[in-house]
N, C-alpha and C positions, 0 to 999 in steps of 0.2 A: 301545853298541850302545843303552842308554836312550833316548842323543839321540834317535839317526836312529828307533826306534822312536817316541817322543812325537811328532816333527814327523810322522810318517806320521799316526799316529793321529789327529792333531788337523785333519788335510786332511780325514782321511776321514771324521771326524764333521762337519765342515763344509760338507762335499759331501754327505752324509745330509740334513743341514738343508734345503739347496735343492732335491733328491730327494721328500723328502719331502714340501715344499711345493709342487713341482709337480704331484705325481699324488695328493696328498691335499687341499690348499689350506688354508684356516683350520683344519679338524678334525683334519690331520697335522700341525700346529703344537701344537696342543693335547696331542695323544696323543706327541709326540716330549718336551713339556717333564715330561710325566707319568714316559715312561721313562728319557729321563735323569738326572732328579732321582733315581727309586729305584733306580737302578744306580752311579750316582755316589755314593750313600749306601752302598752296601757297597764300590766301591772305594777310597773315605778310607780305610777300616780299615790300608791297604797304603801303608809308606811307603818308596819310592825314593829313588836318587841320580840327580840331574839338573842336569847343568852344574855340578857341585860343591855344590849343595845338597842336603839332606834336604827331600822334599815330598811331601805325601799325592797318590795317585795319579788321584781323582774329580776333578783339576781341570779335566782337559780335556774330560769329558762336562757338570761344573755349568759352565764359561762359554760354551759353547753354546746353553746356555739361556737366557744373555742375548741371544745372536742371535737364538736363536726368539722372546722375548720384543717386542724391538725392532723385529722382524717383521711382530708381531700390532702395535703399535704404530704402526707406517708405514703398513702399507695398510690395517688395520680401526680402528685408534683406539682410544681410551685404555682405554675401558669391555673393550672385547673382551682387551688386554693384559692389564690386572686382572683379568679372569675366569679367565685362562690360568695367573697369578700363586696364585689360589686355588684353583683345580682342584688344582694340583700339591702347594700345602703341605694339599687333604685327602687328595688319594692318599697322601703320606707318615703322616701321622697315622695311616691306615687302616692301612700297611703296618706301622707300628711297635707298633698295637695287636691285630694278627693274627697276628705273628709272634711276642710274648709270648705269645698263648692258647697258640698249639703246642708253645711249650715246657714247659708245663706240663702237657701229655698224658704220660701213661709211656710211653715207649717199650716194643716188642716186645723180648724177649732176644734176638733175630738182627738186631735195629736198631742199623745203625753211622751214621745220622746226627745221631743227637741230638748228639754232644761237637763234632760240627764246627758244628751249628746254631747249638748254645750260644757256639761260640766265635766265631762273627760278629754273629749276634744277640744274646748276652746283656749286648753292651756297646753294643748297638743302642741302648737309652736316653737314653741320655748323650748319644750321637752325632747321635741324631734332634732331642733337644731342641735341639741347641745347632744342627745345619742347618734344623729349622721355622723357632727363631727368627733366624737368620740370613738367611736365604733370604728370610721375609717382609720381613722391616726392608729388607733390598739390595733384592729385587725391587719393592716397591712405590715405592720412592725412585726406582730405574733409570726407571721408567716415568713417575713425574713429572719427573726433569729431563730425559727425552728430549723430552716435551711442551713445559717452561717452554722448553727451549734454541733447540725448535721454532718456537714461537709467535714467541720474541724475534727468530729471525733471518729470520720470515718464510718459513718452509718449505725456505729453502735451506740449504746447508752440512751434507748430511747427515752425512759425516764428523765434522764437530763432535761433535754430536748424538750420534751411535752409540759415538765414544770417550767423549765425555765424562761423558757418564751412567752408563755402563759401567764407565768406568774408577773415579770415584769412588763407586759401589756397591760396586762389587766389593772396596775397602778397609774399607766398612762389614763387609758378610759377612766378611771372612779375619778381622778384628777381634772382631769377636763368636761366628764359630764354634770359631777355637780359645781363647779365652778358655774359652768354655764347655765345651768338646770335651776339651781338653787339659791346660787348668792345674792342675797337681800329678800328671798324669800321665807327661811326662817332668821332665827336668831341665831349668831356666831357660832355658839356652844352646842348647839341642835345639827348648824351645819355641817361643822367639825366632828361632831358626832358619828353623822351621818355619811360622809365622805370614807372616814376611819371602819366603819362596820362596814358600808358598802365592799372596802375593798376586804375586809377581812372575810367577811362571808362570799365571794368571787375567791380567792383563795384557798378557802377550805372546799370549795366546789371543783377548783383545779386539781389539790389534791387527790381528791376523791374517785376523778375523772381518770390518774394513774393506770389500777387495774381495767378499765374499759378499754382502753387505748392496747393495752397489750391484749387483751382478750378476742378484741376483732383482730388483731397482727393475726394471733393463733390460729381462729376461727375460720374466717373468711377469707383472706389473702388468696388463696388456693382457688375461690371462687371469683377471683377478677384477675386473670391471666394477664389481663390487657393494660393494669396499673402499670406505673413505670416507677422508680426511683428515680427523687430528684438528686 
């Protein structure tokens, strides 16, 4: 059940990236990056079994952020992709700060939300610190690698720059995030399994998004004449 649901979730999420881009263009990609980044930092608190591995749930949404970044890089250039990365970073920082302030308020006597919010967001500072650092390093590397490969290949082999930049960046992201977020929280064998499975799942989604970036280039490039090659 988990595996079937995961595949369907991944396909729906990647289709939504294209749908949002089709109707809202560059602004839609910025908004989608923010939305997926915030939501996956909540989903990441849940661990699930997938294909015999223990992994965190937020991997699908987070991996599709890389697709949005690559679309910005391909259609609008390096600076716009970096702008999207920084926008995601700032909004994540704001969410963490605002939720910590919210937890400081004394709840009413008939309030039921405080313990649930505390359970979700009380652990958030460590998760968010891990996520923010991993996100900033990996996404900036993704943008740099995407354009470095594009320049060296003369703008050809989109599949190579899409996959190579993302997969290397995902390794950086998984290693940094899991070390900061989960070191000492889980036994070493579970920690290593989570880090490995997290990377494997992200790589699977990264490979899955390749047809989607080709489809976007074929269908939508003509709809955005202002888009510039990097």
